[in-house]
Backbone as XML, in Angstrom:
<?xml version="1.0"?>
<chain id="A" units="angstrom">
  <residue number="1" name="UNK">
    <atom name="N" x="2.124" y="-67.517" z="92.637"/>
    <atom name="CA" x="2.557" y="-68.337" z="91.530"/>
    <atom name="C" x="3.963" y="-68.848" z="91.823"/>
  </residue>
  <residue number="2" name="UNK">
    <atom name="N" x="4.238" y="-70.026" z="91.360"/>
    <atom name="CA" x="5.554" y="-70.623" z="91.566"/>
    <atom name="C" x="6.390" y="-70.469" z="90.288"/>
  </residue>
  <residue number="3" name="UNK">
    <atom name="N" x="7.657" y="-70.136" z="90.511"/>
    <atom name="CA" x="8.597" y="-69.949" z="89.414"/>
    <atom name="C" x="9.863" y="-70.737" z="89.689"/>
  </residue>
  <residue number="4" name="UNK">
    <atom name="N" x="10.588" y="-71.015" z="88.617"/>
    <atom name="CA" x="11.863" y="-71.704" z="88.713"/>
    <atom name="C" x="12.855" y="-70.929" z="87.857"/>
  </residue>
  <residue number="5" name="UNK">
    <atom name="N" x="14.011" y="-70.616" z="88.424"/>
    <atom name="CA" x="15.032" y="-69.868" z="87.699"/>
    <atom name="C" x="16.300" y="-70.704" z="87.625"/>
  </residue>
  <residue number="6" name="UNK">
    <atom name="N" x="16.845" y="-70.856" z="86.429"/>
    <atom name="CA" x="18.100" y="-71.589" z="86.255"/>
    <atom name="C" x="19.245" y="-70.573" z="86.116"/>
  </residue>
  <residue number="7" name="UNK">
    <atom name="N" x="20.440" y="-71.040" z="86.448"/>
    <atom name="CA" x="21.602" y="-70.159" z="86.516"/>
    <atom name="C" x="22.786" y="-70.779" z="85.791"/>
  </residue>
  <residue number="8" name="UNK">
    <atom name="N" x="23.730" y="-69.917" z="85.429"/>
    <atom name="CA" x="24.985" y="-70.373" z="84.826"/>
    <atom name="C" x="25.981" y="-70.808" z="85.895"/>
  </residue>
  <residue number="9" name="UNK">
    <atom name="N" x="25.863" y="-70.248" z="87.113"/>
    <atom name="CA" x="26.812" y="-70.572" z="88.174"/>
    <atom name="C" x="26.089" y="-70.781" z="89.498"/>
  </residue>
  <residue number="10" name="UNK">
    <atom name="N" x="26.734" y="-71.523" z="90.389"/>
    <atom name="CA" x="26.200" y="-71.716" z="91.736"/>
    <atom name="C" x="26.155" y="-70.385" z="92.490"/>
  </residue>
  <residue number="11" name="UNK">
    <atom name="N" x="27.162" y="-69.554" z="92.292"/>
    <atom name="CA" x="27.223" y="-68.259" z="92.990"/>
    <atom name="C" x="26.009" y="-67.396" z="92.654"/>
  </residue>
  <residue number="12" name="UNK">
    <atom name="N" x="25.584" y="-67.409" z="91.396"/>
    <atom name="CA" x="24.409" y="-66.639" z="90.994"/>
    <atom name="C" x="23.152" y="-67.133" z="91.685"/>
  </residue>
  <residue number="13" name="UNK">
    <atom name="N" x="23.003" y="-68.441" z="91.795"/>
    <atom name="CA" x="21.841" y="-69.022" z="92.458"/>
    <atom name="C" x="21.819" y="-68.669" z="93.940"/>
  </residue>
  <residue number="14" name="UNK">
    <atom name="N" x="22.957" y="-68.760" z="94.581"/>
    <atom name="CA" x="23.046" y="-68.447" z="96.012"/>
    <atom name="C" x="22.764" y="-66.962" z="96.251"/>
  </residue>
  <residue number="15" name="UNK">
    <atom name="N" x="23.296" y="-66.107" z="95.394"/>
    <atom name="CA" x="23.055" y="-64.668" z="95.522"/>
    <atom name="C" x="21.564" y="-64.357" z="95.368"/>
  </residue>
  <residue number="16" name="UNK">
    <atom name="N" x="20.916" y="-64.979" z="94.390"/>
    <atom name="CA" x="19.484" y="-64.769" z="94.165"/>
    <atom name="C" x="18.671" y="-65.227" z="95.375"/>
  </residue>
  <residue number="17" name="UNK">
    <atom name="N" x="18.994" y="-66.407" z="95.915"/>
    <atom name="CA" x="18.278" y="-66.920" z="97.086"/>
    <atom name="C" x="18.403" y="-65.943" z="98.262"/>
  </residue>
  <residue number="18" name="UNK">
    <atom name="N" x="19.579" y="-65.438" z="98.510"/>
    <atom name="CA" x="19.797" y="-64.502" z="99.620"/>
    <atom name="C" x="18.972" y="-63.226" z="99.450"/>
  </residue>
  <residue number="19" name="UNK">
    <atom name="N" x="18.930" y="-62.717" z="98.236"/>
    <atom name="CA" x="18.165" y="-61.493" z="97.965"/>
    <atom name="C" x="16.679" y="-61.729" z="98.214"/>
  </residue>
  <residue number="20" name="UNK">
    <atom name="N" x="16.125" y="-62.823" z="97.696"/>
    <atom name="CA" x="14.702" y="-63.106" z="97.885"/>
    <atom name="C" x="14.367" y="-63.314" z="99.359"/>
  </residue>
  <residue number="21" name="UNK">
    <atom name="N" x="15.180" y="-64.076" z="100.062"/>
    <atom name="CA" x="14.924" y="-64.311" z="101.492"/>
    <atom name="C" x="14.996" y="-63.007" z="102.287"/>
  </residue>
  <residue number="22" name="UNK">
    <atom name="N" x="15.935" y="-62.135" z="101.942"/>
    <atom name="CA" x="16.059" y="-60.843" z="102.616"/>
    <atom name="C" x="14.802" y="-60.000" z="102.413"/>
  </residue>
  <residue number="23" name="UNK">
    <atom name="N" x="14.170" y="-60.157" z="101.242"/>
    <atom name="CA" x="12.943" y="-59.416" z="100.937"/>
    <atom name="C" x="11.696" y="-60.103" z="101.494"/>
  </residue>
  <residue number="24" name="UNK">
    <atom name="N" x="11.883" y="-61.260" z="102.142"/>
    <atom name="CA" x="10.765" y="-61.943" z="102.790"/>
    <atom name="C" x="10.055" y="-62.986" z="101.946"/>
  </residue>
  <residue number="25" name="UNK">
    <atom name="N" x="10.641" y="-63.390" z="100.830"/>
    <atom name="CA" x="10.036" y="-64.398" z="99.962"/>
    <atom name="C" x="10.649" y="-65.767" z="100.224"/>
  </residue>
  <residue number="26" name="UNK">
    <atom name="N" x="9.858" y="-66.807" z="100.041"/>
    <atom name="CA" x="10.364" y="-68.168" z="100.132"/>
    <atom name="C" x="11.132" y="-68.493" z="98.862"/>
  </residue>
  <residue number="27" name="UNK">
    <atom name="N" x="12.289" y="-69.107" z="99.025"/>
    <atom name="CA" x="13.118" y="-69.489" z="97.890"/>
    <atom name="C" x="13.881" y="-70.754" z="98.278"/>
  </residue>
  <residue number="28" name="UNK">
    <atom name="N" x="13.852" y="-71.733" z="97.402"/>
    <atom name="CA" x="14.526" y="-73.010" z="97.665"/>
    <atom name="C" x="15.492" y="-73.319" z="96.525"/>
  </residue>
  <residue number="29" name="UNK">
    <atom name="N" x="16.741" y="-73.570" z="96.872"/>
    <atom name="CA" x="17.709" y="-74.021" z="95.868"/>
    <atom name="C" x="17.575" y="-75.527" z="95.744"/>
  </residue>
  <residue number="30" name="UNK">
    <atom name="N" x="17.638" y="-76.017" z="94.504"/>
    <atom name="CA" x="17.463" y="-77.438" z="94.251"/>
    <atom name="C" x="18.123" y="-77.806" z="92.925"/>
  </residue>
  <residue number="31" name="UNK">
    <atom name="N" x="18.306" y="-79.118" z="92.671"/>
    <atom name="CA" x="18.845" y="-79.519" z="91.370"/>
    <atom name="C" x="17.862" y="-79.159" z="90.254"/>
  </residue>
  <residue number="32" name="UNK">
    <atom name="N" x="18.385" y="-78.839" z="89.094"/>
    <atom name="CA" x="17.538" y="-78.517" z="87.944"/>
    <atom name="C" x="16.787" y="-79.788" z="87.518"/>
  </residue>
  <residue number="33" name="UNK">
    <atom name="N" x="15.474" y="-79.706" z="87.309"/>
    <atom name="CA" x="14.729" y="-80.874" z="86.826"/>
    <atom name="C" x="15.326" y="-81.403" z="85.520"/>
  </residue>
  <residue number="34" name="UNK">
    <atom name="N" x="15.267" y="-82.685" z="85.328"/>
    <atom name="CA" x="15.885" y="-83.304" z="84.147"/>
    <atom name="C" x="15.351" y="-82.769" z="82.823"/>
  </residue>
  <residue number="35" name="UNK">
    <atom name="N" x="14.087" y="-82.332" z="82.825"/>
    <atom name="CA" x="13.497" y="-81.803" z="81.588"/>
    <atom name="C" x="14.085" y="-80.461" z="81.179"/>
  </residue>
  <residue number="36" name="UNK">
    <atom name="N" x="14.733" y="-79.804" z="82.119"/>
    <atom name="CA" x="15.337" y="-78.500" z="81.855"/>
    <atom name="C" x="16.844" y="-78.654" z="81.911"/>
  </residue>
  <residue number="37" name="UNK">
    <atom name="N" x="17.552" y="-77.657" z="81.446"/>
    <atom name="CA" x="19.015" y="-77.745" z="81.522"/>
    <atom name="C" x="19.583" y="-76.445" z="82.068"/>
  </residue>
  <residue number="38" name="UNK">
    <atom name="N" x="20.780" y="-76.528" z="82.617"/>
    <atom name="CA" x="21.479" y="-75.354" z="83.148"/>
    <atom name="C" x="22.961" y="-75.669" z="83.178"/>
  </residue>
  <residue number="39" name="UNK">
    <atom name="N" x="23.765" y="-74.655" z="83.044"/>
    <atom name="CA" x="25.207" y="-74.865" z="83.046"/>
    <atom name="C" x="25.702" y="-75.396" z="84.384"/>
  </residue>
  <residue number="40" name="UNK">
    <atom name="N" x="25.105" y="-74.962" z="85.480"/>
    <atom name="CA" x="25.646" y="-75.351" z="86.784"/>
    <atom name="C" x="24.835" y="-76.444" z="87.467"/>
  </residue>
  <residue number="41" name="UNK">
    <atom name="N" x="23.618" y="-76.725" z="87.010"/>
    <atom name="CA" x="22.820" y="-77.809" z="87.591"/>
    <atom name="C" x="22.035" y="-77.422" z="88.828"/>
  </residue>
  <residue number="42" name="UNK">
    <atom name="N" x="22.017" y="-76.150" z="89.192"/>
    <atom name="CA" x="21.267" y="-75.700" z="90.363"/>
    <atom name="C" x="20.235" y="-74.662" z="89.913"/>
  </residue>
  <residue number="43" name="UNK">
    <atom name="N" x="19.085" y="-74.678" z="90.577"/>
    <atom name="CA" x="18.045" y="-73.703" z="90.258"/>
    <atom name="C" x="17.405" y="-73.209" z="91.540"/>
  </residue>
  <residue number="44" name="UNK">
    <atom name="N" x="16.634" y="-72.156" z="91.415"/>
    <atom name="CA" x="15.900" y="-71.598" z="92.549"/>
    <atom name="C" x="14.411" y="-71.711" z="92.251"/>
  </residue>
  <residue number="45" name="UNK">
    <atom name="N" x="13.686" y="-72.254" z="93.205"/>
    <atom name="CA" x="12.235" y="-72.329" z="93.088"/>
    <atom name="C" x="11.679" y="-71.322" z="94.093"/>
  </residue>
  <residue number="46" name="UNK">
    <atom name="N" x="10.817" y="-70.432" z="93.611"/>
    <atom name="CA" x="10.306" y="-69.382" z="94.480"/>
    <atom name="C" x="8.843" y="-69.100" z="94.175"/>
  </residue>
  <residue number="47" name="UNK">
    <atom name="N" x="8.185" y="-68.499" z="95.145"/>
    <atom name="CA" x="6.749" y="-68.243" z="95.063"/>
    <atom name="C" x="6.509" y="-66.758" z="95.276"/>
  </residue>
  <residue number="48" name="UNK">
    <atom name="N" x="6.093" y="-66.070" z="94.208"/>
    <atom name="CA" x="5.756" y="-64.655" z="94.296"/>
    <atom name="C" x="4.504" y="-64.405" z="93.464"/>
  </residue>
  <residue number="49" name="UNK">
    <atom name="N" x="3.844" y="-63.269" z="93.680"/>
    <atom name="CA" x="2.606" y="-62.996" z="92.950"/>
    <atom name="C" x="2.832" y="-62.790" z="91.474"/>
  </residue>
  <residue number="50" name="UNK">
    <atom name="N" x="3.832" y="-62.029" z="91.113"/>
    <atom name="CA" x="4.129" y="-61.824" z="89.697"/>
    <atom name="C" x="5.636" y="-61.672" z="89.534"/>
  </residue>
  <residue number="51" name="UNK">
    <atom name="N" x="6.106" y="-62.102" z="88.408"/>
    <atom name="CA" x="7.548" y="-62.063" z="88.162"/>
    <atom name="C" x="7.893" y="-60.855" z="87.310"/>
  </residue>
  <residue number="52" name="UNK">
    <atom name="N" x="8.901" y="-60.112" z="87.721"/>
    <atom name="CA" x="9.484" y="-59.029" z="86.929"/>
    <atom name="C" x="10.886" y="-59.475" z="86.552"/>
  </residue>
  <residue number="53" name="UNK">
    <atom name="N" x="11.324" y="-59.155" z="85.372"/>
    <atom name="CA" x="12.651" y="-59.577" z="84.933"/>
    <atom name="C" x="13.708" y="-59.158" z="85.937"/>
  </residue>
  <residue number="54" name="UNK">
    <atom name="N" x="14.551" y="-60.087" z="86.269"/>
    <atom name="CA" x="15.664" y="-59.835" z="87.179"/>
    <atom name="C" x="16.931" y="-59.965" z="86.371"/>
  </residue>
  <residue number="55" name="UNK">
    <atom name="N" x="17.581" y="-58.865" z="86.112"/>
    <atom name="CA" x="18.770" y="-58.849" z="85.271"/>
    <atom name="C" x="20.011" y="-59.219" z="86.078"/>
  </residue>
  <residue number="56" name="UNK">
    <atom name="N" x="20.662" y="-60.278" z="85.675"/>
    <atom name="CA" x="21.902" y="-60.716" z="86.286"/>
    <atom name="C" x="22.602" y="-61.605" z="85.274"/>
  </residue>
  <residue number="57" name="UNK">
    <atom name="N" x="23.901" y="-61.456" z="85.152"/>
    <atom name="CA" x="24.652" y="-62.220" z="84.148"/>
    <atom name="C" x="24.635" y="-63.725" z="84.408"/>
  </residue>
  <residue number="58" name="UNK">
    <atom name="N" x="24.322" y="-64.151" z="85.633"/>
    <atom name="CA" x="24.304" y="-65.573" z="85.957"/>
    <atom name="C" x="22.969" y="-66.252" z="85.687"/>
  </residue>
  <residue number="59" name="UNK">
    <atom name="N" x="21.923" y="-65.485" z="85.379"/>
    <atom name="CA" x="20.607" y="-66.087" z="85.136"/>
    <atom name="C" x="20.563" y="-66.685" z="83.739"/>
  </residue>
  <residue number="60" name="UNK">
    <atom name="N" x="20.065" y="-67.909" z="83.648"/>
    <atom name="CA" x="19.930" y="-68.594" z="82.376"/>
    <atom name="C" x="18.504" y="-68.455" z="81.844"/>
  </residue>
  <residue number="61" name="UNK">
    <atom name="N" x="17.497" y="-68.869" z="82.648"/>
    <atom name="CA" x="16.107" y="-68.822" z="82.198"/>
    <atom name="C" x="15.165" y="-68.813" z="83.396"/>
  </residue>
  <residue number="62" name="UNK">
    <atom name="N" x="13.911" y="-68.393" z="83.133"/>
    <atom name="CA" x="12.868" y="-68.371" z="84.155"/>
    <atom name="C" x="11.671" y="-69.140" z="83.617"/>
  </residue>
  <residue number="63" name="UNK">
    <atom name="N" x="11.114" y="-70.005" z="84.471"/>
    <atom name="CA" x="9.969" y="-70.836" z="84.097"/>
    <atom name="C" x="8.837" y="-70.634" z="85.089"/>
  </residue>
  <residue number="64" name="UNK">
    <atom name="N" x="7.611" y="-70.662" z="84.584"/>
    <atom name="CA" x="6.428" y="-70.705" z="85.428"/>
    <atom name="C" x="6.164" y="-72.173" z="85.721"/>
  </residue>
  <residue number="65" name="UNK">
    <atom name="N" x="5.931" y="-72.513" z="86.985"/>
    <atom name="CA" x="5.693" y="-73.903" z="87.379"/>
    <atom name="C" x="4.194" y="-74.090" z="87.577"/>
  </residue>
  <residue number="66" name="UNK">
    <atom name="N" x="3.598" y="-74.981" z="86.790"/>
    <atom name="CA" x="2.181" y="-75.311" z="86.905"/>
    <atom name="C" x="2.073" y="-76.818" z="87.018"/>
  </residue>
  <residue number="67" name="UNK">
    <atom name="N" x="1.657" y="-77.289" z="88.191"/>
    <atom name="CA" x="1.662" y="-78.713" z="88.510"/>
    <atom name="C" x="3.089" y="-79.218" z="88.349"/>
  </residue>
  <residue number="68" name="UNK">
    <atom name="N" x="3.320" y="-80.129" z="87.430"/>
    <atom name="CA" x="4.687" y="-80.628" z="87.198"/>
    <atom name="C" x="5.199" y="-80.206" z="85.824"/>
  </residue>
  <residue number="69" name="UNK">
    <atom name="N" x="4.582" y="-79.183" z="85.266"/>
    <atom name="CA" x="4.975" y="-78.668" z="83.956"/>
    <atom name="C" x="5.697" y="-77.337" z="84.116"/>
  </residue>
  <residue number="70" name="UNK">
    <atom name="N" x="6.601" y="-77.055" z="83.173"/>
    <atom name="CA" x="7.395" y="-75.832" z="83.204"/>
    <atom name="C" x="7.178" y="-75.066" z="81.908"/>
  </residue>
  <residue number="71" name="UNK">
    <atom name="N" x="6.694" y="-73.840" z="82.039"/>
    <atom name="CA" x="6.467" y="-72.980" z="80.876"/>
    <atom name="C" x="7.505" y="-71.873" z="80.901"/>
  </residue>
  <residue number="72" name="UNK">
    <atom name="N" x="8.322" y="-71.802" z="79.855"/>
    <atom name="CA" x="9.383" y="-70.785" z="79.844"/>
    <atom name="C" x="8.774" y="-69.395" z="79.715"/>
  </residue>
  <residue number="73" name="UNK">
    <atom name="N" x="9.248" y="-68.503" z="80.564"/>
    <atom name="CA" x="8.785" y="-67.117" z="80.551"/>
    <atom name="C" x="9.828" y="-66.235" z="79.875"/>
  </residue>
  <residue number="74" name="UNK">
    <atom name="N" x="11.091" y="-66.482" z="80.223"/>
    <atom name="CA" x="12.153" y="-65.645" z="79.666"/>
    <atom name="C" x="13.464" y="-66.432" z="79.629"/>
  </residue>
  <residue number="75" name="UNK">
    <atom name="N" x="14.153" y="-66.345" z="78.519"/>
    <atom name="CA" x="15.485" y="-66.927" z="78.401"/>
    <atom name="C" x="16.465" y="-65.786" z="78.179"/>
  </residue>
  <residue number="76" name="UNK">
    <atom name="N" x="17.471" y="-65.713" z="79.011"/>
    <atom name="CA" x="18.481" y="-64.661" z="78.911"/>
    <atom name="C" x="19.583" y="-65.114" z="77.965"/>
  </residue>
  <residue number="77" name="UNK">
    <atom name="N" x="20.009" y="-64.233" z="77.120"/>
    <atom name="CA" x="21.050" y="-64.552" z="76.139"/>
    <atom name="C" x="22.391" y="-64.034" z="76.582"/>
  </residue>
</chain>
């Protein structure tokens, strides 16, 4: 399944990408789609079988990507 995670800072996105790649998962940093919003404008798109909450102060929200639609899974407050 494909997921998209938005972040409050660029540093959070880069840290997340490094962790996923180290664990052997594909992860791509990209601009946040216009339909979504983020404080820093960068997001991570990744492909894993199932998503478990990843607690980090820089995470804004997580979306399931289906075709070109985004379904919010979790919004961090």
